[in-house]
N, C-alpha and C positions, 0 to 999 in steps of 0.2 A: 474103198481105201480113202483115207483122209488126204486132202490136198496139202496139208501141212505136216512136215517132218521135223524131228529134233527133240530137244529135251528142255524141261523146266524144272527148277528146284522146287521142293515141297513148299506150297503156299503161293506159288506164282502161276497156278493154273488159270486165273482170270486173265493173265497177260496172253497166254496161248489162245484163249477164247476170243480176245479182242483182235489178235492177229488173224485168226481164222475168219472172223467176221469181215475183214477187209476183202477176202476172196469171195465170200458168200454174198455180201451185200454192197460192196464198194468197188466192184469191178477190178480188183487188183489182178495183174497179169502174172508177174513173177516178183518175188521179194524175199528178203531175209531180215531177221531181227536178232539183235544181241543186246543183252543187258548185263553189266557187271555191277556188283555191289561190294564195296570194300575190297576190291581186288580179286573177287571171285566171280566167274561167269555163272549167273543164275538162270539165264534164258538164252537158248541158242535154237532158233527156229528158221525154217526156210520152206518155200512152197511155190507152186505154180509152174509157169513155163518160162524158160530162159530165152527161147527163140520160137515165137509163134509160127514162123515160116517153115520150120522143120519139125516142130513139136518137141524139141529138146527140153527135157525137164530141168527145173532149177535144182541144182545139187548143193551139197554142203560147201563145196569148193568153188561154186560159181562166183565169178568176179563181176563187179558192177562199176561203171563210170559214175562218179558222184558229183561232178561239176563243182560248184563253189564250196561244197563241204570239204573239198581239198584244202581250202585256205588255211585251216588251222595247222596243217603239216609244215608249210614253210615258216609259219609263225613260231612253231616249236623249235625249228632248226635255229632261227635267229636267237631265241631266248636261251637255247642251250649254249650257243657261242658266248652270249653275254654272261651266263652263269659261270662259264669257264674263264672269264676275264679276257676273252679274245675280241669282243665287240662291245663298244660303248654306244648305247642307244641314243644318247644325247650328243654324240659327236656328229659333225657334218657327214652326210653320205659321201661327199667328195674326198674325205680323208681316206676312205677305202676304195673309192671309185672316182679317180680324179676327173675323168671326162664328164662326169655328171654335173660339174660346176658350170657348164655352159648355160647360156640363156638366163643368167641371174639366179641359178639354183645353188650357188656355193655354200649358202648357210642353212640349207634344209637338213634337219637332223634325221637320223635313221628312224626315230619313233614316228615321224610324220608319214613315212612310207607305210609303216605297220598300221597306223590309225587312219589311213585314207585322207590325210590332210595336206598332201604334197601338191595337189592340183594337177595331177598327171593321169587322169583317166582316159584321155584321148590323144590321138596323134593327128597332126595337121596333114601328114602324108602317110596313109596306110602302107604297111610293109607287105610285099607279096608273100602269100602264105607259105610257099615253098621255102622262102628265105627265113621267115619267122620261125619255122620248125627247126632251123639249125641253131637258133639262139642268138648268135652274135649280131645279126642285122637288126633285130628288134630291140635289143638293149642299147645298141648304138643310136637308134632313132629316139629312144626314150631319153638318153643322155643329152641329145641335142634339142629336145622339145622344150618350149617355153610353157610354164604352168598356165592352166586355164583360169586360175584365180590366185590371189595373193596367198602363197603357202602359209599354213598355220592360222588363217582367219576363218576357215570353214572346213567342213568335212564333206566328202563326196565319194561314193563307192567306186573304187578302182577295180571294176569287175573283172577285166581281162589283164590289165597292165600290172596289177598288184604282184602277181607271181613272178614276173620277170624282174620287177624292181627289187623286191625282197630277195629273190633268188640270185640276182647278180651281186648283191652285197654279201650273201652267204658264200658265193663262189670266190669273190675277191679275198675274203677273210680266210676261208678254209682251204682254198686251192682245189676244191671239188665242186662239181655241179650240184645244184640243189637236190636233184633226184638221187645222186650218189651219196651225198651227205646224209639225206634222210634215211636211205637204205642202210648205210654203215652205222650211224649213230643212234637211230631210233627203231627202225623196222627190225633189224637183225637182233639187237638186244632183247626186244619184246617178243620176237617171233611172229612178226606181222606178215600177213599176205596183203600188202598194201604198197602200191607202186606209184611213183611219179616218173613216167618213162617206162612203160611195160615192156619186158623182154618179149621178143617176137614169139618165142616158144610158148608163151602163156596166153596168146591172143585167142586161142580156141575156147578158153574158159569164160570169155566175156559175154554177158547177156546182151541180146539185141534190144536196142532202144525202140520203144513204141510210143509215139507222141499221142496222147489222149486229149483231144480238144476239150477245152472248158470254155463255155460262153463267157467272154469278158464283160465286165461292167461297162456301161456306156456313159459318156460324159453328158448326161442329161442336165437340164436346167435345175431339176429338183435335187441333184447331187450337191453336197457341200462344195464351196468354192475351191478349197484346197484339193479335194479329190478331182474336180474337173480340171484343175491346172495340172495335176500329176498325170491324169489320163491323156491329156492333150500332148504332154511332152513325149509320151511313148509312141505317138504317131507323127511327130515332127522330126524330119530327117536332120534338122540343124541343132536339135537339143543335145545336151551332154549325154543323156541316157542312151539315145540312139547311136550317137557317134562313139560312145564307149564300147559298143559291140562291133565296131567297124575299124578296129586298129590294124586288121590284116585285110588283104584283098586276094581272094574273096574272104568274107568274114568266117570266123571259126564255126559258127552255127552250133549244131547239136553234137558235134564231134563223133559222128558215126563212121568216119573214115579211119581205118586202123592206123594210118600214118600219124594221126593225131593222138593215138594211144601210146605209141612208142617214142614220140618226142617228149620233151619236158615243157609242159605248160602249167606251171605250178599254181596258177589261179583257178584251174578248173579241170585238169585231166587226171586227177587221182583215181586210181582203180583199185578196188579192195573188196573184201568180204565184209559183211556186217559185223562178224565176230572180231575181225581185226580193227575195224573202225572203233568199236566200243572198247577194245583192249588198249588201243592207242590213248583214248581219253582216260581210261583207268590208270594207265602208266604216267599220266600227267598229274593226277591228284593223289596218287599213293603208290604203294608197291604192288607189282604183279609178279608173282613167282620170284621175288627178291629184286626186281628191277623197277626203278623209278627214274623218270626222265628229268623232270624239273623239281627242284626242291621247293619247300613251302614259301620261302621268301621270293624266289624267282616267279613262282606261279601267282602270288598275290600281286606283284608288280605287273605281270603280263596281262592279268584279267581285270585291272583297274580301268574304269571308264575314262576315256580320253576326250570324248566329245559326245554331244547329244543334240537332239532337235532335228530339223528338216535337213535331210541329205541333199546336197547340191545336185547330185546326179539322179538319184532315185525319186526325188521329190516327195519323200515320205520320211517319217521319223526313224532314225537309227541310233544305236549306241555303240560305237566302235571302242573296243579296248585295243591292246597292242597286238593286232593280227587275229584276235578272236572277236567274234560277235557276242554282244550281250543282248539277251531277250528283252522285249517290251512286255509290260504286264498282260497284254491281251494275247500273247503267244503261248501255246500249250506248254512249252518247256520253261516258262517263267519261274524263276526263283531269284532271290537277291544275290545268290552266289553262283548261279549257273553261267556257263560260257560254252561256246561252240560255234557251229556254222551250219545253216541249211544250204541246200543246193538246188539248182534249177530243177523244177519238176517234182520235188518232193523229198529227196534224201535228207537225212539229218544225223549229225553227230554232235553230242554235247556231254558235258559232265556237270555234276552239282556236288561240290565238296561237302556241303552241309548234310546231304543225304547219303553220300558215298556212291551215288549212281553214276555210271558211265553208259552211254546209250549209242547204238548204231542201228539205223534203219536204211536199207538200200532197196531200190526197186527199178524195174525197167519200164514201167508204165508211167510216162512223164505227163504231169498235168500242170500246165502253165497258168497260174492263178495268183492273184494278190491276197487271197484269203488263206487262213490257216488250213493245212491239209488234214482232213478228217482221218486219214489213214494213220498218221503219226499221233494226232491229238488223242484219239480214242485209246491207243496203246499206252500213251504216257499217263492218261487218266487211270488206266488199269494198274500200271506200275505204282502210281502214287497211292492207290487204294491198298495195295499189298503192303507197301512200305509203312503206311500209317499204322499198321497193326503189328509191326515188328520193332524190336529194340533198335535204337539209333546205332 
């Protein structure tokens, strides 16, 4: 019996072979893949083991935590509010969230939250985790926090704080929590199995995270100076990148505690199927069964580059749009029109309006590495090969 189940449309057989190869030659544990093209699902595959400790097989409805791949969901919520005339991205955050004006932040516009330019990736005083999971204490701490740099002068990845910052604006404007707004206005219309704040009744479907160690590069003298500086930051407890992971006490870590699944942590605790991840992106760039979330004008504004160059936190080049990430030329999902977000350990969701592709890949075997993940890159190469022989 094949380790992989599911269906592919005629012509997409090479994508199935690339996905299967991840299990046969790249030590994939459990994973799922979905590809939409012009609003129609052309690939839906899954395989492997959802829980190696029990032998539970990965099923079509297995859910996976996708870490920062989540970030496009709160972005879509903010843009939907803007599209409806309820949120002005150029207005000060404090217009919607008055407490945010503390510590000289009164003029920071909403778009700087979405584009990681607000200078708020860290907290001087971490919030106890139990309190952070209830929402209000962590957003109060962020409202009181002074920026780590002059807002608007640089961009730096708000890896953990982003979701609470954008989510609180959504809550103040809509009167609903970020997870509830996403469920009501995006997930339900599109029929998504995609949650920010998973119902307890669904926790049994979540795949078990397995961290797969990858030997990290070392900061040798032979390495380029920029790389040595970046690597050094990742081991320096005073650096922004390390401090950005420690805004709660204890730190959130890999989110293997079910309490972190049922809370709302919109920067990183999205839980979904690969099919729903791809369908979400398909619904951003076009109609899916008659439903489209963002119109073309809103989408163009949302995916326009806001900054580029060396990220103050990650110490490597990034290209933030408004809540969506834009790929660099060396990344496998590179296209001048692509947007999306990768997640810790390998997950990836993105769309490319030029080709009509919407993509979702989720897995429970996490590999922490600075290099492109061959599991997704080989599958994307196969998709491009197929699409290159099809009409636009």
